[in-house]
VEXGU-418916 format. One record per residue: residue in three letters; x, y, z of N, C-alpha, C, CB in turn. Coordinates in steps of 0.2 Angstrom, whole numbers, plus 5000, padded with zeros to 4 digits. Glycine has a CB too. Layout:
ALAXYZXYZXYZXYZ
...
This chain:
MET485952955070485852935076485252875075485552985081
GLY485352825079484952765078484352775083485252705080
VAL483852725082483252725086483452705093482752675083
PRO483252735098483452715105483152655108483252775110
ILE483352625113483052565116482352585119483552535122
GLY481952545119481252555121481252565129480752495120
PRO480852615131480752625138480552565142480252685139
LYS480752565149480652515153479852515154481052525160
LEU479652455154478952445156478852435163478652385152
ASP478252455166478052445173477452405173477952515177
PHE477352355177476752315178476252355182476952245181
VAL475652355179475152395183474652345186474752445178
GLY474452295182473952245184473852195179473352275187
ALA473452135181473252085177472652055179473852035176
SER472152035175471552005176471551935172470952045174
GLU471051905171471051845168471251845160470351805168
THR471051905157471151915150471551975148470551905146
ILE471752015153471952085152472652095156471452135153
ILE473152125153473752145156473852215155474352105154
THR473952255161474052325160474752345162473552365165
VAL475052385157475752405159475752485158476252375154
SER476352515160476452585159477152595157476152625165
PHE477352655155477952675153478052755153478252645147
ASN478652775154478752845153479052855146479352875158
PRO478652895142478852905135479552935134478352945131
LEU479952925129480552955128480453025125480952915123
ASN480853075127480853135124480953135116481353185127
SER481353085114481553085107481053045103482253055106
ASN480653015105480152965101479452975103480352895102
ASP479052975098478252975099477952905098477953025095
GLU478352865093478052805091478352745094478152795083
TYR477852695096478152635100477752575097478052645107
VAL478052515098477652455097477752415103477952415090
LEU477152395106477152345112477052275109476552365116
GLU477452235111477452165109477352115115478052145105
TRP476952065113476852015118476751945115476252025123
LYS476951895119476851825117476751785124477451795113
GLU476551715123476551675128477251655130476051615127
TYR477451645136478151635138478451585134478151615145
HIS478151525132478551475128478551485121478151405130
GLN478251535118478251545111478851585109477651585109
LYS478951595102479551625100479351695097479851585094
TRP479751745099479551815096479451815089480151865098
GLU479951785085479951795078479251765074480551755075
THR478951715077478451685074477751685078478551615073
ASP477751705084477151695088476951755091477151645093
SER477351815091477151875095476551915092477751915096
GLN476251945096475751995094475952065096475051975097
SER475652115092475952185094475352235093476552205090
LYS475452295096475052355094475552415094474452355099
ASN475352455089475752515088475452575092475852535081
MET475852615095475552675099475952735098475652655107
ASN475552795098475852855097475752895104475552895091
SER476252915107476252945113475853005113476952955116
ASN475853045108475453105107474653095107475653145101
GLU474453035105473753015105473452975110473652975098
MET473952965115473752925121473652965127474252865122
THR473152945132473052985138473652965143472452965141
LYS473953015146474453005151474153005158475053055150
THR474452965162474252965169474553035173474552905173
GLY474353045179474553105182475253115183474253105189
ASN475653065183476453065183476753065176476653015187
GLY476353075171476653085164476753015161477253115164
LYS476552955164476652895161476052875156476752835166
ILE476252835151475752805147475552745149475952805139
GLN474852725150474652665152474252635147474252675159
THR474352565146473952535140473752465142474352535134
ASN473252435139473052365141473252325135472252365142
ILE473352265136473452205131472852165133474152165132
GLU472352155128471752125129471652055125471152165127
GLY471252015127471051955123471551895125471051965116
LEU471851895131472351845133472051785136472851875138
ASN472451735136472151675139472251675147472551615136
PRO471651655150471751655157472251595160471051635160
GLY472551615165473051565168473651555164472751505170
ALA473851605160474451595155474951645158474251605148
THR475551625156476151665157476351705151476751625160
TYR476451765151476551805145477251845146476051855143
THR477551855140478151895140477951965136478851865137
VAL478152025139477952085136478552125135477452125140
ARG478652165130479152205129478952265125479752175125
LEU479352325124479152385121479752405117478952435126
LYS479652425111480152455106479952525104480252405100
ALA480452565103480352635100480452625093480852685103
LEU480052655089480052655082480352715079479352645079
GLY480752705073481052765070480552805067481552745064
GLU480652875066480152925064479852905057480452995064
GLY479252895057478852875051479052805048479052925046
SER479252765052479452695050479152645054480252685049
GLN478852595052478552535055479152485056477952515052
SER479552485051480052435051480752445055480252415044
ASP480852515056481452535059481352545067481752605056
ALA481452485070481352485078481952475081480852425080
GLY482052515087482552505091482552445095482652565096
LYS483052435099483152375103482552375108483752365107
ALA482352315110481752305115481952325122481452235114
SER481452345126481552355133481652295136480952395136
PRO481852295142481952235146481252205146482152245154
GLU481152135146480552095146480252095152480652035142
LEU479552095153479152085159478852015158478652135160
ILE478851975163478551905163477951915168479051845165
ILE477351905165476751915169476251855168476451985167
ASP475951835173475451785173474751825173475451735179
THR474251795169473551815169473251775175473251815163
GLU472751795178472351765183472051705180471851805187
ALA471951645184471651595182470851605183471851525186
VAL470451565179469751575180469551545187469351535174
SER469151585190468951555197468351525197468951615202
CYS468251465200467651435200467351445207467751355199
THR467651475211467351495218466951555218467951505223
PRO466351545220465951615220466151665225465151595222
LYS466051725223466251775227465751785233466351845223
PRO465951805239465451815244464851855243465851845250
SER464951905238464351955237463851915232464652015233
CYS464051855229463651825224463351765227464051805218
MET463551745234463251685237462551695240463751665242
ILE462151655239461451655243461451605248460951635237
LEU461351625254461351575260460751565262461751605266
């Protein structure tokens, strides 16, 4: 039996430099790799990733795993996907989940009302 397709990612939120996503872990897999890149870049040469073990991560109240992608560029468009990994193998990955396309927030030059002195 091969490695399954990665679970569908859900968008949770985005700030200037962080994107938060969540997913329902598969019953058959504990190891995943979350991959991201700027929209115009190529997966093969420009993507970044982080490995995750669902048994070592905190689950939300509804059993989903929520994780952050940090250190992103403000005002940029990113493509994010998730792959399930074969047991004990970093190189044996299943097909990627459907891709999410997410914009980080632009840096705001407008002061917030709570920061203004009148």
